[in-house]
C-alpha atoms as one frame of an Amber mdcrd trajectory, in Angstrom:
protein
   0.000   0.000   0.000   1.341   3.422  -0.940   2.001   5.938   1.816  -0.410
   8.887   1.826   2.368  11.365   2.602   4.242  10.278  -0.521   1.123  10.591
  -2.694   0.413  14.046  -1.257   3.968  15.323  -1.787   4.564  13.714  -5.197
   1.224  13.894  -7.005   2.590  14.377 -10.537   5.176  11.644 -10.188   2.574
   9.238  -8.789   0.243   9.873 -11.748   3.122   9.491 -14.198   4.250   6.141
 -12.730   0.690   4.803 -12.454   0.274   5.545 -16.152   3.207   3.202 -16.856
   1.189   0.467 -15.129  -1.830   1.413 -17.263  -3.864   2.171 -14.145  -7.424
   3.009 -15.182  -8.530   5.130 -12.198  -6.081   8.055 -11.952  -8.842  10.186
 -10.377  -8.341   8.128  -7.208  -5.099  10.013  -6.578  -6.863  13.374  -6.204
  -9.681  11.773  -4.213  -7.088  10.373  -1.794  -5.329  13.731  -1.492  -8.657
  15.494  -0.822  -9.693  12.895   1.774  -6.308  13.141   3.441  -6.712  16.923
   3.696 -10.176  16.513   5.296  -8.855  13.857   7.638  -5.938  15.985   8.806
  -8.114  19.081   9.380 -10.685  16.947  11.247  -7.938  15.480  13.402  -6.582
  18.970  14.169 -10.058  20.218  15.140 -10.705  17.118  17.265  -7.421  17.634
  19.115  -8.431  21.250  19.790 -11.826  20.134  21.181 -10.170  17.445  23.297
  -7.838  20.077  24.748 -10.887  22.192  25.638 -12.505  19.133  27.251  -9.384
  18.633  29.350  -9.186  22.336  30.274 -12.890  22.461  31.212 -12.636  19.219
  33.193  -9.654  20.634  35.063 -11.631  23.848  35.842 -14.569  21.821  37.132
 -12.229  19.835  39.334 -10.681  23.004  40.768 -14.143  24.495  41.503 -15.247
  21.298  43.229 -12.119  21.241  45.391 -12.612  24.880  46.385 -16.216  24.237
  47.446 -17.861  25.938  44.486 -20.003  22.949  43.636 -22.874  24.898  42.062
 -20.544  26.705  39.645 -18.870  23.410  38.770 -22.211  21.700  38.107 -23.369
  24.670  36.009 -20.284  24.456  33.769 -20.666  20.684  33.532 -24.361  20.822
  32.577 -24.261  23.891  30.363 -26.377  26.245  32.518 -23.460  28.552  33.395
 -22.709  31.716  31.479 -18.915  31.931  31.699 -17.160  33.963  28.947 -14.754
  31.814  26.870 -15.957  28.537  28.378 -18.168  26.047  26.499 -19.965  23.640
  28.784 -18.468  20.151  29.136 -21.530  18.370  27.763 -21.444  20.343  24.507
 -17.701  19.825  24.178 -18.055  16.079  24.646 -20.867  15.935  22.100 -18.682
  17.768  19.576 -15.731  15.498  20.347 -17.841  12.370  19.781 -19.225  13.689
  16.501 -15.777  14.655  15.226 -14.341  11.346  16.423 -16.990   9.483  14.432
 -16.229  11.676  11.403 -12.534  10.881  11.765 -13.166   7.114  11.852 -15.395
   7.354   8.763 -12.778   9.398   6.873 -10.026   6.955   7.826 -12.079   4.021
   6.534 -12.963   5.830   3.295  -9.315   6.763   2.745  -8.206   3.193   3.439
 -10.725   1.752   0.968  -9.380   4.031  -1.763  -5.726   3.451  -0.901  -5.996
  -0.321  -1.282  -7.169   0.180  -4.876  -3.873   1.816  -5.879  -1.176  -0.553
  -7.193   2.472  -0.077  -6.361   4.399   2.455  -8.410   6.737   0.867 -10.961
  10.466   1.534 -10.772  11.841   4.082 -13.240  13.462   1.272 -15.262  10.129
  -0.465 -15.950   9.254  -0.181 -19.656   5.869   0.997 -20.844   3.636  -1.617
 -22.388   0.368  -3.505 -22.160   1.089  -7.182 -22.830   3.860  -9.784 -22.369
   4.999  -8.950 -25.905   6.104  -5.556 -24.569   8.435  -7.051 -21.935  12.115
  -6.210 -22.307  14.609  -9.054 -22.877  17.500  -8.289 -20.514  19.696 -11.241
 -21.476  19.619 -14.691 -23.039  21.916 -17.529 -21.972  22.747 -20.924 -23.432
  22.184 -22.628 -26.761  18.788 -24.001 -27.664  19.087 -27.772 -28.147  18.286
 -29.206 -31.565  15.993 -32.204 -31.218  15.085 -34.751 -33.911  11.824 -34.341
 -35.797  10.203 -37.134 -33.780  11.007 -35.544 -30.399   8.145 -35.768 -27.917
   6.579 -33.059 -25.722   6.866 -33.666 -21.972   3.310 -35.004 -21.547   4.055
 -37.795 -24.018   7.441 -38.481 -22.425   5.754 -38.620 -19.007   3.336 -41.255
 -20.307   6.045 -43.209 -22.144   8.259 -43.546 -19.049   5.496 -43.734 -16.442
   6.518 -40.480 -14.713   3.268 -38.495 -14.421  -0.359 -39.610 -14.644  -2.545
 -36.663 -15.588  -5.741 -38.702 -15.978  -5.387 -40.242 -12.533  -5.129 -36.714
 -11.125  -8.365 -35.805 -12.915 -10.054 -38.846 -11.378  -8.912 -37.982  -7.843
  -9.369 -34.203  -7.964  -9.684 -32.618 -11.384  -7.655 -31.162 -14.231  -4.452
 -29.453 -13.129  -3.695 -31.855 -10.263  -1.212 -34.429 -11.662   0.033 -37.574
  -9.930   3.830 -38.072 -10.037   4.970 -41.681 -10.054   8.230 -43.629  -9.771
  11.184 -41.698 -11.141   8.875 -38.751 -11.817   8.180 -38.444  -8.080  11.876
 -38.903  -7.282  12.799 -36.177  -9.779  10.357 -33.820  -8.050  11.881 -34.537
  -4.651  15.408 -34.217  -6.030  14.690 -30.773  -7.469  13.122 -29.567  -4.218
  16.093 -30.735  -2.129  18.601 -29.334  -4.608  16.911 -25.922  -4.690  16.691
 -25.765  -0.886  20.353 -26.768  -0.476  21.454 -24.118  -2.974  19.333 -21.464
  -1.230  20.910 -22.325   2.123  24.390 -22.061   0.577  23.406 -18.561  -0.593
  22.495 -17.550   2.955  18.769 -18.241   3.091  17.420 -19.868   6.253  14.833
 -22.588   5.624  11.381 -22.348   7.190   8.392 -24.684   7.001   5.169 -22.688
   6.934   1.380 -23.281   6.877  -0.323 -23.925   3.554  -3.367 -21.836   4.527
  -3.410 -18.180   5.563  -5.968 -15.773   6.989  -7.226 -12.564   5.389  -4.696
 -10.389   7.232  -1.841 -12.394   5.719  -3.338 -12.227   2.225  -3.768  -8.474
   2.598  -0.244  -8.011   3.943   1.408  -9.373   0.796  -1.204  -7.749  -1.516
  -2.940 -10.922  -2.722  -6.095  -9.492  -1.148  -8.183  -7.691  -2.214  -6.586
  -8.011  -5.677  -6.526 -11.772  -6.357  -9.462 -13.385  -4.527 -10.613 -15.041
  -7.739  -7.259 -16.783  -8.200  -7.123 -18.260  -4.686  -8.862 -21.293  -3.198
 -11.023 -20.159  -0.296 -11.934 -22.410   2.644 -15.215 -20.677   3.409 -16.169
 -22.301   6.704 -12.907 -21.109   8.308 -12.344 -18.054   6.097  -8.842 -19.212
   5.171  -7.045 -19.238   1.821  -4.795 -21.922   0.329  -1.492 -20.234  -0.446
  -0.748 -19.290  -4.082   2.961 -19.108  -3.183   5.169 -19.503  -0.093   5.828
 -15.754  -0.360   2.599 -15.138   1.560   3.264 -17.055   4.805   7.038 -16.450
   4.773   6.757 -12.662   4.400   3.980 -12.599   7.002   6.369 -14.095   9.553
   7.475 -10.473   9.948   4.065  -8.809  10.074   3.979  -6.123  12.825   7.652
  -6.760  13.601  10.301  -4.094  14.234  13.745  -5.396  13.263  17.109  -3.953
  14.180  19.020  -2.375  11.319  21.958  -4.733  11.823  19.603  -7.716  11.309
  19.057  -6.708   7.683  18.934  -8.330   5.248  16.763 -11.158   6.584  16.746
 -14.110   4.160  14.362 -17.072   4.250  13.586 -19.920   1.891  10.904 -22.565
   1.956   9.307 -25.333  -0.072   5.523 -25.562  -0.297   2.845 -26.783  -2.630
   1.110 -23.819  -4.274  -2.571 -23.590  -5.218  -4.009 -21.381  -7.952  -7.509
 -21.207  -9.403  -6.255 -19.766 -12.686  -8.904 -19.509 -15.362  -8.861 -22.563
 -17.564  -8.088 -22.482 -21.258  -7.335 -25.044 -23.901  -4.503 -25.909 -26.276
  -0.910 -27.108 -26.173   0.256 -23.934 -24.400  -1.517 -25.067 -21.208  -1.213
 -28.810 -21.726   0.586 -31.170 -19.358   2.705 -29.296 -16.814   2.412 -25.931
 -18.552  -0.377 -24.752 -16.249  -1.476 -26.446 -13.028  -3.757 -25.697 -10.106
  -1.358 -27.382  -7.654   2.410 -27.421  -7.999   5.558 -27.372  -5.856   7.885
 -24.427  -5.546  10.889 -23.299  -3.552  10.613 -19.598  -2.663  13.280 -17.149
  -1.523  12.232 -14.069   0.473  14.344 -11.129   1.625  13.598  -8.286   4.043
  16.032  -5.541   3.044  17.236  -2.061   3.895  15.749   0.396   1.361  19.234
   1.497   0.293  20.218  -2.080  -0.582  17.062  -3.610  -2.057  17.854  -3.184
  -5.751  21.356  -4.538  -5.284  19.747  -7.522  -3.516  17.205  -7.919  -6.341
  20.100  -8.441  -8.757  21.677 -10.982  -6.399  18.376 -12.883  -6.218  18.095
 -12.825 -10.005  21.650 -14.147 -10.301  20.846 -16.925  -7.802  17.943 -18.121
  -9.951  20.050 -17.871 -13.103  22.746 -19.958 -11.392  20.235 -22.747 -10.795
  19.199 -22.727 -14.450  22.830 -22.791 -15.592  23.599 -25.723 -13.295  20.617
 -27.618 -14.718  21.919 -26.976 -18.226  18.774 -25.161 -19.340  18.881 -22.321
 -21.873  17.060 -19.335 -20.434  16.307 -15.674 -20.841  15.594 -12.864 -18.369
  12.760 -10.391 -18.974  12.090  -7.068 -17.315   8.303  -6.920 -17.180   6.531
  -3.933 -18.695   4.047  -1.900 -16.674   0.994  -3.688 -18.043   2.321  -7.179
 -17.275   3.502  -6.520 -13.710   1.868  -7.688 -10.515  -0.282  -5.326  -8.447
   2.265  -4.925  -5.647   5.543  -5.094  -7.560   7.849  -2.158  -8.249  10.150
  -4.182 -10.531   9.898  -7.808 -11.684  12.282 -10.032 -13.587  10.818 -13.146
 -15.187  13.063 -16.093 -16.055  11.990 -18.325 -18.916  13.481 -21.600 -20.127
  13.425 -22.802 -23.711  11.199 -25.803 -24.346  12.886 -27.564 -27.273   9.975
 -29.893 -28.038   7.303 -27.214 -27.811   9.544 -24.598 -29.450   8.626 -21.835
 -27.032   9.704 -20.083 -23.853   8.182 -21.174 -20.534   8.163 -18.937 -17.451
   9.804 -20.684 -14.479  10.502 -17.828 -12.053   9.568 -14.289 -11.097  11.829
 -12.213  -8.866  10.328  -8.964  -7.572  11.085  -5.957  -5.409   7.987  -4.593
  -3.664   9.834  -1.721  -1.974   7.599  -0.554   0.922   4.278  -1.610  -0.654
   3.980  -4.846   1.347   5.788  -3.620   4.454   3.385  -0.674   4.797   0.487
  -3.151   4.855   2.413  -5.515   7.133   3.680  -2.751   9.454   7.104  -4.316
   8.930   9.732  -1.853  10.087  13.305  -1.604  11.301  14.925   0.742  13.800
  17.765   2.733  12.247  20.959   3.999  13.866  19.173   7.154  15.075  16.578
   5.043  16.863  13.781   5.945  14.442  11.616   3.311  12.770  11.143   3.132
   9.012   9.569   0.713   6.578  11.743  -2.090   5.215  11.718  -3.306   1.610
  10.445  -6.806   0.770  11.575  -8.995  -2.119  10.764 -12.525  -3.227  11.410
 -14.958  -6.026  10.745 -18.465  -7.269  13.901 -20.534  -6.933  12.373 -22.447
  -8.561   8.828 -23.467  -9.553   8.943 -27.144 -10.510   6.375 -27.937 -13.263
   7.926 -26.149 -16.238  11.436 -26.982 -15.014  10.446 -30.652 -15.142   8.826
 -30.110 -18.556  11.962 -28.578 -20.089  14.313 -31.077 -18.420  12.332 -33.975
 -19.887  12.022 -32.427 -23.335  15.507 -30.973 -23.738  17.342 -34.038 -22.392
  15.518 -36.751 -24.336  17.689 -39.139 -26.348  17.324 -42.525 -28.022  18.572
 -44.116 -24.767  16.120 -42.255 -22.554  16.189 -38.967 -20.629  19.544 -37.820
 -19.252  19.380 -36.465 -15.703  21.438 -33.266 -15.112  24.659 -34.031 -13.271
  23.834 -31.777 -10.292  20.673 -33.797  -9.608  22.232 -37.272  -9.687  23.308
 -37.179  -5.997  19.628 -36.510  -5.179  17.911 -38.841  -7.680  20.468 -41.702
  -7.278  20.047 -42.384 -11.029  21.553 -40.836 -14.174  18.913 -41.902 -16.702
  15.192 -42.233 -17.016
């Protein structure tokens, strides 16, 4: 959530950056500024009335102690005619009315603030669709496969790795069953990603797979993405769309010490997404699922260091892809393709040699203070003052499309070659 003081002091810049994100309600900015002005003037007036209440109460107390009970009662009830003194009853009535006005203004301001997305970083390109994303770099050679090469869903069936139909029977489309070496490959990838994250300084946590509304709001999934999340209505809980949500919320309403920054955590969880269904090869097999496994890395950073850390997180993900031998590219997302809460996002995509297209396998984002303002996540600086931290997260990595490209790109006449870095985890070199 954006800070009102920043919106008030930087109106033109806010409108300019929101335009990069193709925000369709720019009038909200002026409505917020106007509401903030009313709220501040109401608060000032209420404080003045409360001071008068205190002064009048003190006068009544002094009159009572000096034996002037009738005068005290007259001022209390409003029957006295004392120049410059409003009776206590009237003052309290005014204070209650202004207090109610203040609460209503605060709620109205809050409801408008939560509709504003985060402001994109100055490096974010303008654009509306994924086609407008900027290719930052491309690494590795695309493998040349024979004409009879199979897509991963056919390879999975051929080698008995994944049963999509059995998943449909048990739950529905988008919930595959991994079997035999397919299940072992999943577990190997998870353990490898966690081990690499720990080597990079991330501390592993195991977190709940359901969160409450406050947690969803804190990381800006709510009220923006209700339709994409599975809701457990009877308990009003949400299945997590990513481990980012519970891991970042570990620090909700926490004040860290400056020397604790950066705080780095990683965790493996299943992820659940009610993404709208569509048809065709681009969503077939592992290309789009409702349940999948992912290792997430999360950093709580000092504002002065967050963009340096974003690059380090991007490099960490790229290192994993290099070690797996997968050709990849890095995209800087344009304003129209960015998430609601992100200030800057890099997407990593691997090349699917059998499908002849790029598949997204990771997003690494800096949210600046957008999440921490909602979370009330702060740190105490050297001067003893508290300020909002920056939050960052990234997939390191999401498994389905990694598995898809590993199967497709490494297929041979002998079978599927397992990347060398995974062999200590799988205990086999070939499928």
